[in-house]
C-alpha positions in Angstrom: 185.9 32.3 133.5 186.5 31.9 137.2 189.1 29.5 138.5 186.6 28.1 140.9 182.8 28.0 141.3 180.8 27.4 144.4 178.1 24.7 143.9 177.4 24.1 147.6 174.0 25.6 147.4 173.2 24.0 144.0 170.4 21.5 143.5 171.1 18.4 141.5 168.7 18.2 138.5 167.0 21.5 139.2 166.6 22.2 135.5 166.4 18.6 134.4 162.8 17.3 134.4 162.8 13.5 134.2 160.7 12.9 131.1 160.8 9.1 130.9 159.8 6.5 133.4 161.0 2.9 133.3 158.2 0.3 133.2 158.0 -3.4 132.6 155.9 -4.5 129.7 155.3 -7.9 128.1 155.5 -7.9 124.3 155.2 -10.6 121.7 158.5 -11.9 120.3 157.3 -10.9 116.8 156.7 -7.3 118.0 160.1 -7.0 119.5 161.7 -8.5 116.3 159.8 -6.0 114.1 161.1 -3.0 116.2 164.6 -4.4 116.4 164.7 -4.8 112.6 163.4 -1.2 112.3 166.1 -0.1 114.8 168.8 -1.6 112.5 167.3 0.3 109.5 167.0 3.6 111.2 169.9 3.7 113.8 167.4 4.5 116.5 167.1 2.0 119.5 164.1 -0.3 119.5 163.0 1.1 122.9 163.0 4.6 121.5 161.0 3.4 118.4 158.4 1.8 120.6 158.2 5.0 122.7 157.9 7.2 119.5 155.2 5.0 118.2 153.2 5.0 121.5 153.6 8.8 121.8 152.2 9.2 118.3 149.3 6.9 119.1 148.6 8.9 122.3 148.9 12.3 120.5 146.5 11.1 117.8 144.2 9.5 120.4 144.3 6.3 118.4 142.3 3.4 119.8 143.1 -0.2 119.0 140.5 -2.1 117.0 139.9 -5.3 118.9 137.6 -7.9 117.5 137.3 -10.7 120.0 136.2 -14.0 118.4 134.4 -16.7 120.3 136.3 -20.0 120.2 135.0 -23.5 120.8 131.5 -23.4 122.1 
C-alpha cells in the first residue's frame, strides 16, 4: 500500500448511483402506526418497510382496488 494517494482528479460519487429520492407523502396515522409496529418486530426502519412494500407493488404491477361509494344524495 502506498503512503499517499492522489485523489485530485477523482470524481465524488462516480461509482455511487443515488438509488433513492426523498419525497414528501401524506399517510394516515393508522398506516404509519402499522409500519412502525412492523418495524419494531423486524428491526427494519418503517421508511424502508414502506419502500419495500411499494417496490413489491410496482414489481408485481399491483393496482389498488378503489370502490367509491356515493354519500348523501
